[in-house]
N, C-alpha and C positions, 0 to 999 in steps of 0.2 A: 479406529478414528472416531472421535466424538464430534457432535454437531451442535450448533447453536442457531437460534432464530436470528434472522437478519432484520432486526427492528420489528416493525409491525407488518412486514411484507408478506408473512406467511411462508417464506422460503427458509429452509434450513441449509446452513453452509458449514463446511468442515472447519473445525477450529484452526487447522493449518491449511491456509490457502496457498496459491502459487503466484508469486510475483514474477511476471514475465518480462520485465525490463531487460534483465541481463542476457536473455536468450536472443535479443534482437540483432546482435552482431553490429551494434553501432557504438554506443558510449562505453560499454564494457568490452574490453579486449580479451579474447580467448575462447569465446563460445563457438561451438560448431553446431550446425543444424542437426547432424546425426545424433550427437549426444543430447541435444536439447529435446529432440523427439523422443528419445529413449527415456529421458528424465520425466517428461510430461506423461508418457504412458505409465511409467512406474508410479508416479504420483496418483494417477487415477486408480491404478490397481490397488493402491494402499488407502483409498477412500477419499482422496482430495476431490472435491466437487466444485471448487470455486477457483477460477483463474482470472487474474487481473492483467490486462494489457493496455495498449494505447496507440493511437495514431502516431505518436512521436517516438515509438520504441523500435525504430528500424523495421526489421522483418518479423517482429514479434506477432503481430496480428495474423499474418499469413501462416506462420508456423503453428500458432495456437489453433487457428481454424482447421488446418490440415489434420491435426491430432483429434480434435473434438469430432470432426466429421467421420473419422475412422472408428469411433467408439459407439457402442450401443448404450453406454451409461449416460445418465443425465448429468451433464457438466454445465454449470453456470459460468458464463463468461461476461466479464465487465470490460468495457473499453472507455476511452476518454476522447473528448473533443478538444483539440488544442485551441487556444485563443486565436482569434483571427489575426491579431497583430503580432503573434509569435513571441509575446513577452512573458517570461516566467521570472519571479512570481508577478502577480498583478499589482502594480503600484496604486496608490490612492488617486482618486480623481478621474479615473477612466470612464468614458461613456460606453454603455453596452454595445453601441454600434461599432466600437473598436474591437470588441472581444467576442461576444456571443450573440450577434443578431440571429434571428430565426433562420434565415436562409443559409447562414454559415453552419449552424448546428445540423440542419438537414443534409446539406451537401457533405459535411464531414462524416456523418453517419453512413450515408450511401457509399462513400469511399471505403469505409471500414467494412461494410457488409460485402462489397465486391472483393476486397483484399482477402478477407477471411473465408469467403464462401459460405458464411452462415446466413440464415434467413432472419435472424433477430439477435439482439444482445439482451442479456438479462439485466444489466445495469449500464446505463449511459451516464458518464460523469464529465463534468466540466473540469479541465485539467488545472485550472486556477480558479480562485473565488475571492470576491470581496463582498462583505455585507452591505456595502453601498448599493448593490444591485437589487436588493430585495424590493419587490413592488415596482420595478422599472423594466422597460424594454418588453420585447415580445417573446422572450425565451420560455416563459411558463406556458404560454399558449402553444408554442411549438412542441414542447415536451408532452403536453396533454394530447396533441394530435398524433405524435409518434407512438404514444402508448395505445391510443385508439386504433391506429393502423396495425398494431401488433409487431412493430419493428423494435420496440424496447418494452421491457416490463417495469423497470424501476429507474428512477432518476437520482443521481448522486453528485457530489462535488468532491474534488481533491483539494483539501485546504492548503493554502500557502504554507511553505516551510516554516515551522516554528511559530505559527500564528493561530493556535487553536481557537482563540476567542473570536476570530474573524469569520466564524460561521454560526455564532450563537443566534443572531437574528433570523437566519435562514432556518435553523433547527426549530426555533420557536414558532416560525410561520406556518409550519405544517406542509410546506411545499417540497420537501426533500425526503427521500426514502433512506439514504445512506450518506455518510461522510467518510472520507479517507483522510487519515491524519498521521503525522509522525508522533509516535509514542514509544518511549524506550526508557531504559534505566537512567540515561542521562537527561532526556527531556521528558519529565513527568508532568509537565504543565497541563496537558489535557485532562488529567484527573481532577484538577481544581474546579473547573466549571463545565467544560464541554461534555465530558462523559456523563456526569449527572443529568445534564440537560437532554442528552440523547436518550438516556433511560426514561426520563419523564415523558418525552414526546414520542417514544417509539421509533427512534431513528437508529438504523444499523450503523455499526462502527467497524470500519476496515482499517487495520493498523498497518502502516508501512514503516520501513526503516527501523524495525524492531532491533536489528543488529547494528545500527548506526553505520550503514554502508560497509560493514566489516570491522568497525572499531570495537564491537562487542563480541568478537570471536576469539580474542586472545592472540590473534596473529599479526596485529599491527604493532610494530615496535619502532624504536627510534631509527633503525636502519632500513625500514621497509621502503621498497620502490615498486613501481608498477610499469607495465609495458608502455612504450611510446604510444600516444593516442588514447590511452585509457583515462577517462574523466576523473578517476580517483587521484591522479597526480595533482589536480587542482584542489580537490576536497581535502586531501591529506598533505598539503604543501607546507613548506617551511618546518617549524618545530611541532606541527600538529601531531604527527605520529608519536613523538616523545610524550606529549601531553596525554594522549589517549593511553599509552602504555602505563603511565603513572596512575591514571585514574582507574584503569582496570586492575592494576596490582593492588590498589587500595580496597577495591570491592572484594577481590579474591581473599585478601588478608582478613577483612572484617567478617566475611562469611565462613572462613575456614574451608574453602574449596580449592580445587586445583585450577590452574589456568584453562585447562581443557574443558572445564565445566561452565565457563562463563557464558557461552552461547546458549546452552540449555537453560541456564538461570535467566538469561535475558528474555527468552521466549516464554518461559513459565511466568515471569513477572508480568508480561503483557496479558497472558491468559488468566492471571489472577483477578482481573477486573471483570465483573459480570456484565458490564456495559459493552465489552468488546465482543463482536460477532465472529471475527476471523482475523488472523494475522497472516500477512503475505510475504514471507521471506523470499528473496531471490534464490532460485535453486537451478543451477546450470548443469548439474551432474546428478546421476543416479545416486551416488554416495550422499550428496547433500539432501536429496529427497528422503532417502531412508533414515538418515540421522534426524531430520527435522520432524517428519511425520511420527516418529516413535515417541515424541513428546506429548502427543495427544492421548494421555493415559489416565487422566483424571487425578493426577497427583499435583495439587497446587503447592506453592510455596507456603511456609508456615507464617503465622502472624509475626513471630520474632524475626524471621528472614526479611519480611516486607518492611518491618520497622528499621532494620539495618539499612536496607536499600533506599529508604526514603531520605537518608542522610547523604546520598550520593548524587543528588540532583546536580546537573551541570548545564546551566543555560548558556548556550553559544550557538552561532550559526556558521558552520563550516561551508555552507553553500555560497556565502557572500564573499 
């Protein structure tokens, strides 16, 4: 496993982190706690030292805390404060009193600490963000107090889906330690402005949805279905699976790779950016852990491959 600096924080994080949404047994159907625990332990065995969870991820915080407390290894854990109004993503024009007032931030963190059994979190992130909030409200003072109390080490935000420029003012303000953003072969927009700004200002970058919720695994085709209650039925509704299949086929053809290599290529694409600190694919099984962690081998995509992939940008929002 290779490691990178998380911005200016002084912390080193594994290139391949662990996205723990899928193990929470809520939105993703099919996870079991026994397999999730095995997968988390195997990830740590293989050098993963960064796990991302959230209050909103069902049982995820509890399961992550259970595993981390069983290990002697230093494992960095990030969690998220949901907006007080429960609205994802954050629309324009919201007052901070509706989303992240200081007392809500503190109460959410205390709940996460109790749920996980941990005595602190290494990164506390707001689960939505709007640059309208820079310089407003009492969130910054609350974050400073929580750092002083040793309950958190760093502060970050999870940027609204497909809105990478909606955190530029925050990054430039110096008030944030890390940002979590959607960045993948389809949505390459963060590379335009956000990633350079993060490099300039020493802000760590945590990449989510590198595999497009499964779209960049080669397994989503026109006939793909999901279990009842699985949120991907909404994400991949109507003719979206067919659209994804066509786009993936075009990438495969242009690169001269096999469909089985698309997931590897997608993760290597993300890691090709020096601004990226870690990528956090969801890994619900030991098999997924072993496959993804093997990619931290220092073999970047070539300049020619990256030039081909630059032509496959696909701006859309399947969350809407």
